[in-house]
C-alpha positions as CSV (number, residue, x, y, z in Angstrom):
1,M,-6.9,23.5,-5.8
2,P,-7.9,22.9,-2.2
3,E,-5.7,24.2,0.6
4,V,-3.5,21.5,2.1
5,K,-4.7,21.2,5.6
6,A,-2.5,20.3,8.6
7,Y,-2.8,16.9,10.1
8,S,-5.6,16.5,12.7
9,P,-6.6,13.5,14.8
10,T,-10.1,13.8,13.5
11,R,-9.0,13.1,9.9
12,R,-6.6,10.2,10.5
13,T,-6.8,7.4,13.0
14,L,-3.5,6.3,14.6
15,L,-2.7,2.9,13.0
16,T,0.0,1.8,15.3
17,G,-1.3,3.0,18.6
18,F,-4.8,1.6,17.9
19,A,-3.8,-1.6,16.2
20,A,-1.0,-2.4,18.6
21,S,-3.2,-1.9,21.6
22,V,-6.2,-3.8,20.2
23,L,-4.5,-6.5,18.2
24,L,-1.1,-6.9,19.8
25,P,-1.5,-6.5,23.6
26,N,2.1,-7.1,24.3
27,V,3.2,-4.2,22.0
28,A,3.6,-0.8,23.6
29,A,1.2,1.7,21.9
30,A,3.4,4.7,22.4
31,A,4.8,4.7,18.9
32,S,1.9,5.9,16.8
33,P,2.5,6.8,13.1
34,P,-0.7,8.1,11.6
35,A,-2.6,6.1,9.0
36,A,-5.2,7.1,6.5
37,P,-8.0,4.6,6.8
38,I,-11.2,5.1,4.8
39,P,-14.0,5.4,7.3
40,P,-17.4,3.9,6.5
41,A,-19.5,6.1,4.2
42,P,-22.1,8.3,5.7
43,A,-25.5,6.6,6.3
44,A,-27.2,8.7,3.7
45,S,-25.1,7.5,0.8
46,S,-22.2,5.3,-0.1
47,T,-19.0,6.2,-1.9
48,A,-20.2,4.1,-4.9
49,E,-23.5,5.9,-5.0
50,A,-21.8,9.4,-4.7
51,H,-19.5,8.8,-7.7
52,P,-20.1,7.3,-11.1
53,E,-18.0,4.4,-12.1
54,P,-14.5,5.5,-13.3
55,I,-14.1,4.6,-16.9
56,Q,-11.9,1.6,-17.9
57,M,-8.9,3.0,-19.8
58,S,-7.2,1.3,-22.7
59,G,-3.6,0.5,-22.8
60,D,-1.3,-1.2,-20.2
61,Y,-0.8,0.7,-16.9
62,A,2.9,0.1,-16.9
63,H,3.2,1.5,-20.4
64,E,1.1,4.5,-19.5
65,R,3.3,5.2,-16.5
66,R,6.3,5.6,-18.7
67,K,4.5,8.3,-20.7
68,F,2.9,10.2,-17.8
69,R,4.4,12.6,-15.3
70,T,2.3,14.0,-12.5
71,D,2.0,17.7,-12.2
72,L,2.5,18.7,-8.6
73,L,1.1,22.1,-7.8
74,N,1.9,21.9,-4.2
75,K,5.3,20.3,-3.3
76,G,6.3,19.2,0.1
77,P,6.5,16.3,2.6
78,A,3.9,13.7,3.3
79,P,1.1,15.0,5.4
80,D,1.3,12.8,8.5
81,N,3.1,13.3,11.8
82,Y,5.9,10.9,12.3
83,E,8.5,9.5,14.7
84,P,12.2,9.2,14.2
85,L,13.4,6.6,11.7
86,V,14.9,4.0,14.0
87,A,14.5,0.4,13.2
88,P,12.8,-1.9,15.7
89,P,15.2,-4.3,17.5
90,E,14.0,-7.2,15.4
91,A,14.7,-5.5,12.1
92,E,17.7,-4.2,10.2
93,Q,17.6,-0.7,8.7
94,I,18.9,-0.4,5.2
95,L,18.8,2.2,2.4
96,Y,17.5,2.0,-1.1
97,K,17.7,4.5,-4.0
98,A,14.6,5.8,-5.6
99,G,13.5,8.7,-7.8
100,Y,13.7,9.3,-11.5
101,G,17.5,9.3,-11.4
102,G,18.1,7.5,-8.1
103,E,18.5,10.9,-6.4
104,L,16.5,9.8,-3.3
105,E,18.0,7.6,-0.6
106,L,15.2,6.2,1.5
107,V,15.0,3.9,4.5
108,A,13.6,0.4,4.6
109,W,13.3,-2.1,7.5
110,V,14.2,-5.7,6.8
111,S,13.7,-8.8,9.0
112,R,16.9,-10.3,10.4
113,Y,17.7,-13.7,8.8
114,D,20.5,-16.0,8.0
115,R,21.7,-14.8,4.6
116,K,23.8,-17.9,4.0
117,T,20.9,-20.3,4.1
118,R,19.0,-21.5,1.0
119,S,16.9,-18.9,-0.8
120,R,13.8,-17.7,1.0
121,P,10.5,-16.2,-0.2
122,A,10.1,-12.5,0.5
123,V,7.2,-10.1,1.2
124,L,7.4,-6.4,0.4
125,F,4.8,-4.9,2.8
126,L,3.6,-1.4,2.4
127,H,2.5,0.3,5.6
128,G,-0.7,2.2,6.2
129,G,-0.7,6.0,6.4
130,N,2.0,8.3,5.2
131,A,4.7,7.6,7.8
132,I,6.4,4.5,9.0
133,G,6.6,3.7,12.7
134,Q,7.8,1.1,15.2
135,G,4.3,-0.2,15.7
136,H,4.0,-1.4,12.1
137,W,6.7,-4.0,12.6
138,P,5.0,-6.4,15.0
139,L,2.3,-6.9,12.4
140,M,5.0,-8.6,10.3
141,K,5.6,-11.5,12.8
142,P,3.3,-14.0,11.0
143,Y,5.2,-13.5,7.8
144,I,8.6,-14.0,9.5
145,D,7.4,-17.0,11.4
146,A,6.2,-18.5,8.1
147,G,9.7,-18.2,6.7
148,Y,9.5,-15.0,4.7
149,V,12.1,-12.3,4.5
150,V,10.1,-9.1,5.1
151,M,10.8,-5.5,4.0
152,I,8.8,-2.4,4.9
153,P,10.0,0.6,2.9
154,S,9.5,4.2,3.8
155,L,8.6,6.4,0.9
156,R,9.5,9.8,-0.4
157,G,8.6,12.7,1.9
158,E,7.9,10.4,4.9
159,N,9.4,10.7,8.3
160,G,11.4,13.8,7.4
161,Q,13.0,12.3,4.3
162,K,13.6,14.0,1.0
163,G,11.1,14.0,-1.8
164,N,7.7,15.4,-2.6
165,F,4.5,13.6,-1.6
166,S,2.4,13.0,-4.6
167,G,-0.4,10.8,-3.3
168,F,-0.4,7.4,-5.0
169,Y,1.8,8.2,-8.0
170,D,5.5,8.9,-7.6
171,E,5.4,6.7,-4.5
172,V,4.9,3.8,-6.8
173,F,8.4,4.4,-8.2
174,D,9.7,4.1,-4.6
175,V,7.8,0.8,-4.2
176,L,9.3,-0.6,-7.4
177,A,12.8,0.6,-6.3
178,A,12.4,-1.0,-2.9
179,S,11.3,-4.3,-4.5
180,D,14.5,-4.2,-6.6
181,R,16.5,-3.8,-3.5
182,L,14.7,-6.6,-1.8
183,R,15.1,-9.1,-4.6
184,H,18.8,-8.6,-4.7
185,L,19.3,-9.2,-1.0
186,P,21.4,-12.3,-0.3
187,G,19.3,-15.3,0.4
188,V,16.1,-13.9,-1.2
189,D,14.5,-15.9,-4.0
190,P,13.5,-13.4,-6.7
191,Q,11.1,-16.0,-8.1
192,R,9.1,-16.0,-4.9
193,M,8.7,-12.3,-4.1
194,F,5.2,-11.1,-3.0
195,I,3.7,-7.8,-2.3
196,A,1.1,-6.8,0.4
197,G,0.0,-3.7,2.1
198,H,-2.7,-2.1,4.3
199,S,-4.9,0.9,3.7
200,I,-2.7,3.4,1.7
201,G,-0.2,0.6,1.4
202,G,-2.9,-1.6,0.0
203,T,-3.7,1.0,-2.7
204,L,0.0,1.3,-3.6
205,A,0.3,-2.5,-3.7
206,M,-2.5,-2.6,-6.4
207,L,-0.7,0.0,-8.5
208,A,2.7,-1.7,-8.1
209,A,1.2,-5.1,-9.1
210,M,0.1,-3.4,-12.4
211,S,3.5,-1.9,-13.0
212,T,5.8,-4.9,-13.0
213,K,5.9,-8.7,-13.4
214,R,8.3,-8.9,-10.5
215,F,5.7,-10.1,-7.9
216,R,4.5,-13.7,-7.8
217,A,1.2,-12.5,-6.2
218,A,-0.3,-9.5,-4.5
219,A,-2.5,-9.2,-1.4
220,P,-3.8,-5.6,-1.0
221,I,-5.6,-5.1,2.3
222,S,-8.3,-2.4,2.6
223,G,-6.8,-0.6,-0.5
224,V,-8.9,1.9,-2.4
225,P,-9.0,1.3,-6.2
226,D,-10.8,4.6,-7.0
227,A,-8.7,7.7,-6.5
228,F,-11.7,9.9,-7.5
229,A,-13.6,8.7,-4.4
230,F,-10.5,8.7,-2.1
231,F,-9.5,12.3,-2.8
232,D,-13.1,13.4,-2.6
233,R,-13.0,12.2,1.0
234,Y,-9.4,13.6,1.6
235,P,-9.1,16.7,-0.6
236,Q,-6.4,18.1,1.7
237,D,-4.1,15.4,0.4
238,I,-4.3,16.6,-3.2
239,R,-1.0,18.0,-4.4
240,F,-1.5,17.5,-8.1
241,D,-3.6,19.4,-10.7
242,D,-7.0,18.2,-9.8
243,R,-8.5,19.8,-13.0
244,N,-6.9,17.0,-15.0
245,P,-8.8,13.7,-14.8
246,R,-5.7,11.8,-16.0
247,E,-4.2,12.6,-12.6
248,F,-6.9,10.6,-10.9
249,Q,-7.1,7.9,-13.5
250,M,-3.3,7.2,-13.1
251,R,-3.9,6.7,-9.4
252,S,-6.9,4.4,-9.8
253,A,-6.3,0.7,-10.2
254,I,-10.0,0.4,-11.2
255,C,-9.2,2.3,-14.4
256,Y,-6.5,-0.2,-15.5
257,A,-7.8,-3.4,-13.9
258,H,-6.8,-5.4,-17.0
259,S,-3.1,-4.5,-16.2
260,F,-2.5,-6.7,-13.2
261,K,0.5,-8.9,-13.8
262,C,0.1,-11.5,-11.1
263,P,-2.6,-13.3,-9.1
264,L,-4.4,-11.0,-6.7
265,K,-6.3,-11.4,-3.4
266,L,-8.3,-8.3,-2.3
267,M,-9.3,-8.2,1.3
268,Y,-11.3,-5.9,3.5
269,G,-13.0,-5.9,6.9
270,A,-16.8,-6.6,7.0
271,A,-17.3,-3.2,8.7
272,E,-15.8,-1.4,5.8
273,T,-19.1,-1.1,4.1
274,H,-17.8,1.3,1.4
275,A,-15.4,-1.3,0.1
276,P,-17.4,-4.0,-1.7
277,P,-18.8,-2.1,-4.7
278,R,-15.5,-0.8,-6.0
279,L,-13.5,-3.9,-5.2
280,A,-16.2,-6.0,-6.9
281,L,-16.0,-3.8,-10.0
282,L,-12.2,-4.0,-9.9
283,A,-12.3,-7.8,-9.7
284,K,-14.9,-8.0,-12.5
285,R,-12.8,-5.9,-14.9
286,A,-9.6,-7.8,-14.0
287,R,-11.2,-11.3,-14.4
288,A,-12.6,-10.2,-17.8
289,A,-8.9,-9.7,-18.8
290,G,-7.9,-13.1,-17.5
291,V,-6.5,-12.0,-14.2
292,D,-6.7,-14.5,-11.3
293,V,-8.5,-12.5,-8.6
294,E,-10.0,-13.4,-5.3
295,V,-12.1,-11.0,-3.1
296,A,-12.4,-11.8,0.6
297,E,-14.4,-10.1,3.3
298,L,-13.1,-10.9,6.8
299,P,-14.7,-10.2,10.2
300,G,-13.7,-6.9,11.7
301,N,-13.0,-3.3,10.7
302,H,-10.2,-1.4,9.1
303,F,-7.9,-2.5,12.0
304,S,-9.3,-5.5,13.8
305,A,-9.4,-7.6,10.6
306,I,-5.6,-7.1,9.9
307,P,-4.4,-10.3,11.7
308,A,-6.8,-12.5,9.8
309,E,-6.0,-10.7,6.6
310,I,-2.3,-11.2,7.0
311,E,-2.9,-14.9,7.7
312,Q,-5.0,-15.2,4.6
313,S,-2.3,-13.5,2.5
314,I,0.2,-16.1,3.8
315,Q,-2.0,-19.0,2.7
316,F,-2.6,-17.3,-0.6
317,F,1.1,-16.8,-1.3
318,K,1.8,-20.4,-0.4
319,S,-1.0,-21.6,-2.7
320,V,0.4,-19.5,-5.6
321,A,4.0,-20.7,-5.1
322,A,3.1,-24.4,-4.5
């Protein structure tokens, strides 16, 4: 079990500070929750070359989740630095209950909208990194302008909240709990609820889309379907028993690609050269099971591609719900 290392700027790039300054010039970059992007693989090898293909498991992922409990050997908060949980002016801060028995009360931000109007479509967006910050919210403006109700949930152990960080497993329970809160908000059409996410949020969006039929479509952005490769790059984030391969398999969408329960659009930036092999394998396995999957490479890197990726997700959601 590797020692859990403290946060360091060399390990994580600041999503909000960087993305806001580069992509959203009118947004102050002072708020800077860390993110966990996957940097390009070293020139000598690629992630796909360094690791064998994870096996394709039998059984439905949602069913397997009901039988599996992660074994956390190191319990504690999410690894990223964070800012106070204060909603941006354009959002409303609400609470939702999560955990096995609803013992966790976590914060989510929801766009302001007229709740008395006709039902609106909604997007559950999962932020990058392991903390939520003010700078994540401006990225949601295209969804809001397109008429969607938007929720960004914080997850267990983030921003000083209760709960133990598990790295792509128990956090999926939080995502599902947040989606339940979203679909019951006044004015939200539960038949037109979508999920998207960036980086770590993209990975969680994949796992959530395999866990429920609640979402009309999913648009993971720069997500990582292979937990073996992810935790090889970030061993300091391992809190579970890494001697058990099931712990990695239950965090790897690529092992259960046949379990997606809605159409899927996988996106990544052209500079993310590590991404294509594993995403292509994920799509191949999913399509073999009859899942509607698109894979799109957009100009840019882990951050600069985000605006185009969000716009693509909007068009994708509209096409699915047409």
